[in-house]
PAGU-524966 format. One record per residue (C-alpha): residue number from 1; residue in three letters; x, z, y. Coordinates in Angstrom, 2 decimals, always signed. Each point is the difference from the previous one (the first is absolute). Layout:
<site><mitor>NUM</mitor><drenlum>Ala</drenlum><c1>X</c1><c3>Z</c3><c2>Y</c2></site>
...
//
This chain:
<site><mitor>1</mitor><drenlum>Met</drenlum><c1>-0.15</c1><c3>-0.05</c3><c2>+0.15</c2></site>
<site><mitor>2</mitor><drenlum>Ala</drenlum><c1>+1.51</c1><c3>-0.76</c3><c2>+3.09</c2></site>
<site><mitor>3</mitor><drenlum>His</drenlum><c1>-0.43</c1><c3>+1.83</c3><c2>+3.23</c2></site>
<site><mitor>4</mitor><drenlum>Tyr</drenlum><c1>+0.79</c1><c3>-1.31</c3><c2>+3.42</c2></site>
<site><mitor>5</mitor><drenlum>Glu</drenlum><c1>+0.20</c1><c3>+1.83</c3><c2>+3.47</c2></site>
<site><mitor>6</mitor><drenlum>Asn</drenlum><c1>-0.46</c1><c3>-2.41</c3><c2>+2.99</c2></site>
<site><mitor>7</mitor><drenlum>Gln</drenlum><c1>-0.08</c1><c3>+2.02</c3><c2>+3.24</c2></site>
<site><mitor>8</mitor><drenlum>Ser</drenlum><c1>+3.77</c1><c3>+0.84</c3><c2>+0.34</c2></site>
<site><mitor>9</mitor><drenlum>Arg</drenlum><c1>+2.15</c1><c3>-1.50</c3><c2>+2.56</c2></site>
<site><mitor>10</mitor><drenlum>Asn</drenlum><c1>+3.72</c1><c3>+0.30</c3><c2>-1.53</c2></site>
<site><mitor>11</mitor><drenlum>Thr</drenlum><c1>+1.25</c1><c3>+1.68</c3><c2>-3.36</c2></site>
<site><mitor>12</mitor><drenlum>Tyr</drenlum><c1>+0.09</c1><c3>+3.37</c3><c2>+0.88</c2></site>
<site><mitor>13</mitor><drenlum>Glu</drenlum><c1>-4.10</c1><c3>+0.29</c3><c2>+1.11</c2></site>
<site><mitor>14</mitor><drenlum>Asn</drenlum><c1>-0.47</c1><c3>-2.02</c3><c2>-3.42</c2></site>
<site><mitor>15</mitor><drenlum>Ile</drenlum><c1>+1.31</c1><c3>+2.96</c3><c2>-1.81</c2></site>
<site><mitor>16</mitor><drenlum>Leu</drenlum><c1>-1.65</c1><c3>+2.27</c3><c2>+1.86</c2></site>
<site><mitor>17</mitor><drenlum>Tyr</drenlum><c1>-3.45</c1><c3>-1.48</c3><c2>-0.56</c2></site>
<site><mitor>18</mitor><drenlum>Met</drenlum><c1>+0.85</c1><c3>-0.63</c3><c2>-3.67</c2></site>
<site><mitor>19</mitor><drenlum>Lys</drenlum><c1>+0.92</c1><c3>+3.39</c3><c2>-0.92</c2></site>
<site><mitor>20</mitor><drenlum>Pro</drenlum><c1>-3.10</c1><c3>+1.49</c3><c2>+0.15</c2></site>
<site><mitor>21</mitor><drenlum>Met</drenlum><c1>-1.73</c1><c3>-2.87</c3><c2>-2.33</c2></site>
<site><mitor>22</mitor><drenlum>Ile</drenlum><c1>+3.10</c1><c3>+0.41</c3><c2>-2.16</c2></site>
<site><mitor>23</mitor><drenlum>Gln</drenlum><c1>-0.69</c1><c3>+4.06</c3><c2>-0.25</c2></site>
<site><mitor>24</mitor><drenlum>Glu</drenlum><c1>-3.85</c1><c3>-0.66</c3><c2>-0.50</c2></site>
<site><mitor>25</mitor><drenlum>Leu</drenlum><c1>+1.06</c1><c3>-2.36</c3><c2>-2.97</c2></site>
<site><mitor>26</mitor><drenlum>Gly</drenlum><c1>+2.45</c1><c3>+2.35</c3><c2>-1.42</c2></site>
<site><mitor>27</mitor><drenlum>Ser</drenlum><c1>+3.65</c1><c3>-0.26</c3><c2>+0.71</c2></site>
<site><mitor>28</mitor><drenlum>Lys</drenlum><c1>+1.10</c1><c3>+1.87</c3><c2>-3.06</c2></site>
<site><mitor>29</mitor><drenlum>Asn</drenlum><c1>-0.52</c1><c3>-0.17</c3><c2>-3.84</c2></site>
<site><mitor>30</mitor><drenlum>Asp</drenlum><c1>-0.99</c1><c3>+2.78</c3><c2>-2.03</c2></site>
<site><mitor>31</mitor><drenlum>Ser</drenlum><c1>+3.13</c1><c3>+1.49</c3><c2>-0.58</c2></site>
<site><mitor>32</mitor><drenlum>Gly</drenlum><c1>+0.61</c1><c3>+0.05</c3><c2>+3.59</c2></site>
<site><mitor>33</mitor><drenlum>Val</drenlum><c1>+2.44</c1><c3>-2.57</c3><c2>+0.36</c2></site>
<site><mitor>34</mitor><drenlum>Arg</drenlum><c1>-0.47</c1><c3>-2.38</c3><c2>+3.21</c2></site>
<site><mitor>35</mitor><drenlum>Lys</drenlum><c1>-1.79</c1><c3>-3.25</c3><c2>-0.90</c2></site>
<site><mitor>36</mitor><drenlum>Pro</drenlum><c1>+1.72</c1><c3>-3.09</c3><c2>+1.56</c2></site>
<site><mitor>37</mitor><drenlum>Trp</drenlum><c1>-1.69</c1><c3>-2.54</c3><c2>+2.31</c2></site>
<site><mitor>38</mitor><drenlum>Ile</drenlum><c1>+0.66</c1><c3>-3.77</c3><c2>+0.05</c2></site>
<site><mitor>39</mitor><drenlum>Leu</drenlum><c1>+1.28</c1><c3>-0.64</c3><c2>+3.40</c2></site>
<site><mitor>40</mitor><drenlum>Ile</drenlum><c1>-0.14</c1><c3>-3.53</c3><c2>+0.86</c2></site>
<site><mitor>41</mitor><drenlum>Thr</drenlum><c1>+1.99</c1><c3>-1.44</c3><c2>+3.13</c2></site>
<site><mitor>42</mitor><drenlum>Ser</drenlum><c1>+2.39</c1><c3>-2.67</c3><c2>+1.30</c2></site>
<site><mitor>43</mitor><drenlum>Ala</drenlum><c1>+3.31</c1><c3>+0.38</c3><c2>-1.71</c2></site>
<site><mitor>44</mitor><drenlum>Ser</drenlum><c1>+1.74</c1><c3>+0.42</c3><c2>+3.55</c2></site>
<site><mitor>45</mitor><drenlum>His</drenlum><c1>-2.16</c1><c3>+2.78</c3><c2>+0.72</c2></site>
<site><mitor>46</mitor><drenlum>Met</drenlum><c1>-0.16</c1><c3>+2.02</c3><c2>-3.29</c2></site>
<site><mitor>47</mitor><drenlum>Tyr</drenlum><c1>+2.67</c1><c3>+2.48</c3><c2>+0.55</c2></site>
<site><mitor>48</mitor><drenlum>Arg</drenlum><c1>-1.64</c1><c3>+1.79</c3><c2>+3.24</c2></site>
<site><mitor>49</mitor><drenlum>Ser</drenlum><c1>-3.21</c1><c3>-0.05</c3><c2>-1.96</c2></site>
<site><mitor>50</mitor><drenlum>Val</drenlum><c1>+1.27</c1><c3>+1.57</c3><c2>-2.86</c2></site>
<site><mitor>51</mitor><drenlum>Lys</drenlum><c1>+1.89</c1><c3>+2.86</c3><c2>+2.15</c2></site>
<site><mitor>52</mitor><drenlum>Ile</drenlum><c1>-2.98</c1><c3>+0.57</c3><c2>+2.04</c2></site>
<site><mitor>53</mitor><drenlum>Phe</drenlum><c1>-2.29</c1><c3>+0.32</c3><c2>-3.41</c2></site>
<site><mitor>54</mitor><drenlum>Glu</drenlum><c1>+2.58</c1><c3>+2.41</c3><c2>-1.33</c2></site>
<site><mitor>55</mitor><drenlum>Lys</drenlum><c1>+0.01</c1><c3>+2.13</c3><c2>+3.16</c2></site>
<site><mitor>56</mitor><drenlum>Gln</drenlum><c1>-3.70</c1><c3>+0.52</c3><c2>-0.62</c2></site>
<site><mitor>57</mitor><drenlum>Gly</drenlum><c1>+0.48</c1><c3>+0.97</c3><c2>-3.72</c2></site>
<site><mitor>58</mitor><drenlum>Ile</drenlum><c1>-1.54</c1><c3>-3.22</c3><c2>-1.12</c2></site>
<site><mitor>59</mitor><drenlum>Ala</drenlum><c1>+1.86</c1><c3>-1.41</c3><c2>-3.05</c2></site>
<site><mitor>60</mitor><drenlum>Val</drenlum><c1>-0.18</c1><c3>-3.83</c3><c2>+0.11</c2></site>
<site><mitor>61</mitor><drenlum>Ile</drenlum><c1>+0.98</c1><c3>-3.09</c3><c2>-2.00</c2></site>
<site><mitor>62</mitor><drenlum>Pro</drenlum><c1>+1.46</c1><c3>-2.72</c3><c2>+2.22</c2></site>
<site><mitor>63</mitor><drenlum>Met</drenlum><c1>-1.38</c1><c3>-3.33</c3><c2>-0.84</c2></site>
<site><mitor>64</mitor><drenlum>Leu</drenlum><c1>+1.54</c1><c3>-2.63</c3><c2>+2.85</c2></site>
<site><mitor>65</mitor><drenlum>Val</drenlum><c1>-1.36</c1><c3>-2.87</c3><c2>+1.12</c2></site>
<site><mitor>66</mitor><drenlum>Asp</drenlum><c1>+0.65</c1><c3>-2.73</c3><c2>+2.63</c2></site>
<site><mitor>67</mitor><drenlum>Tyr</drenlum><c1>+4.10</c1><c3>-0.27</c3><c2>-0.84</c2></site>
<site><mitor>68</mitor><drenlum>Gln</drenlum><c1>+1.24</c1><c3>-2.09</c3><c2>+3.07</c2></site>
<site><mitor>69</mitor><drenlum>Thr</drenlum><c1>+2.88</c1><c3>-1.69</c3><c2>-1.55</c2></site>
<site><mitor>70</mitor><drenlum>Gly</drenlum><c1>+0.87</c1><c3>-3.65</c3><c2>-0.51</c2></site>
<site><mitor>71</mitor><drenlum>Ser</drenlum><c1>-0.28</c1><c3>-1.78</c3><c2>-3.23</c2></site>
<site><mitor>72</mitor><drenlum>Arg</drenlum><c1>+3.58</c1><c3>-1.60</c3><c2>+0.74</c2></site>
<site><mitor>73</mitor><drenlum>Leu</drenlum><c1>+3.10</c1><c3>+0.57</c3><c2>+1.95</c2></site>
<site><mitor>74</mitor><drenlum>Arg</drenlum><c1>+0.19</c1><c3>-2.49</c3><c2>+3.14</c2></site>
<site><mitor>75</mitor><drenlum>Trp</drenlum><c1>+3.68</c1><c3>-0.10</c3><c2>+0.28</c2></site>
<site><mitor>76</mitor><drenlum>Gly</drenlum><c1>+0.43</c1><c3>-3.12</c3><c2>+2.37</c2></site>
<site><mitor>77</mitor><drenlum>Arg</drenlum><c1>-3.07</c1><c3>+0.81</c3><c2>+2.14</c2></site>
<site><mitor>78</mitor><drenlum>Phe</drenlum><c1>-0.07</c1><c3>+2.80</c3><c2>+2.89</c2></site>
<site><mitor>79</mitor><drenlum>Asp</drenlum><c1>-2.94</c1><c3>+1.00</c3><c2>+1.42</c2></site>
<site><mitor>80</mitor><drenlum>Leu</drenlum><c1>-0.51</c1><c3>+2.29</c3><c2>+2.80</c2></site>
<site><mitor>81</mitor><drenlum>Glu</drenlum><c1>-3.61</c1><c3>+0.47</c3><c2>+0.21</c2></site>
<site><mitor>82</mitor><drenlum>Asp</drenlum><c1>+0.43</c1><c3>+1.29</c3><c2>-3.72</c2></site>
<site><mitor>83</mitor><drenlum>Gly</drenlum><c1>+2.63</c1><c3>+2.32</c3><c2>+1.03</c2></site>
<site><mitor>84</mitor><drenlum>Val</drenlum><c1>-1.78</c1><c3>+1.10</c3><c2>+2.64</c2></site>
<site><mitor>85</mitor><drenlum>Gln</drenlum><c1>-3.49</c1><c3>+0.88</c3><c2>-1.92</c2></site>
<site><mitor>86</mitor><drenlum>Asn</drenlum><c1>+2.52</c1><c3>+1.84</c3><c2>-2.91</c2></site>
<site><mitor>87</mitor><drenlum>Trp</drenlum><c1>+1.77</c1><c3>+2.30</c3><c2>+2.82</c2></site>
<site><mitor>88</mitor><drenlum>Asn</drenlum><c1>-3.85</c1><c3>+0.65</c3><c2>+1.20</c2></site>
<site><mitor>89</mitor><drenlum>Lys</drenlum><c1>-1.12</c1><c3>+1.18</c3><c2>-3.15</c2></site>
<site><mitor>90</mitor><drenlum>Leu</drenlum><c1>+3.00</c1><c3>+2.04</c3><c2>-0.65</c2></site>
<site><mitor>91</mitor><drenlum>Met</drenlum><c1>-0.26</c1><c3>+1.94</c3><c2>+3.15</c2></site>
<site><mitor>92</mitor><drenlum>His</drenlum><c1>-3.82</c1><c3>+0.64</c3><c2>-0.02</c2></site>
<site><mitor>93</mitor><drenlum>Glu</drenlum><c1>+0.93</c1><c3>+2.06</c3><c2>-3.56</c2></site>
<site><mitor>94</mitor><drenlum>Phe</drenlum><c1>+3.10</c1><c3>+1.50</c3><c2>+1.50</c2></site>
<site><mitor>95</mitor><drenlum>Ile</drenlum><c1>-1.93</c1><c3>+0.99</c3><c2>+3.19</c2></site>
<site><mitor>96</mitor><drenlum>Gly</drenlum><c1>-3.05</c1><c3>+1.28</c3><c2>-2.06</c2></site>
<site><mitor>97</mitor><drenlum>Leu</drenlum><c1>+2.01</c1><c3>+1.86</c3><c2>-2.28</c2></site>
<site><mitor>98</mitor><drenlum>Ser</drenlum><c1>+2.43</c1><c3>+1.72</c3><c2>+2.96</c2></site>
<site><mitor>99</mitor><drenlum>Ala</drenlum><c1>-3.77</c1><c3>+0.85</c3><c2>+1.52</c2></site>
<site><mitor>100</mitor><drenlum>Tyr</drenlum><c1>-1.46</c1><c3>+1.54</c3><c2>-2.93</c2></site>
<site><mitor>101</mitor><drenlum>Trp</drenlum><c1>+3.11</c1><c3>+2.19</c3><c2>-1.01</c2></site>
<site><mitor>102</mitor><drenlum>Ile</drenlum><c1>+0.29</c1><c3>+0.99</c3><c2>+3.86</c2></site>
<site><mitor>103</mitor><drenlum>Thr</drenlum><c1>-3.53</c1><c3>+1.13</c3><c2>-0.28</c2></site>
<site><mitor>104</mitor><drenlum>Gly</drenlum><c1>+0.40</c1><c3>+1.48</c3><c2>-3.17</c2></site>
<site><mitor>105</mitor><drenlum>Lys</drenlum><c1>-2.64</c1><c3>-2.32</c3><c2>-2.05</c2></site>
<site><mitor>106</mitor><drenlum>Ile</drenlum><c1>+2.69</c1><c3>-0.68</c3><c2>-2.55</c2></site>
//
């Protein structure tokens, strides 16, 4: 059975809105061990997402999607636009991790 949360604006809010649902559905098995939940998000965003869930005490199994790698290397071609987009993605995650770490969310 799938459960979705559609009111959050960011990963941290997503976890805060999901936590009551997870607790209601049961976050531990009969022997008291935490049941893991499947966490589906883009590969580039997974590390931060897992850390936020762990900080909230929710066990997850990462399911990575949306890999953003090429199917072949283009040794003879330089593309400034692709390079800028890759740096943008890297900085987005770096700033997000830094901000979440500074605010104690991870």
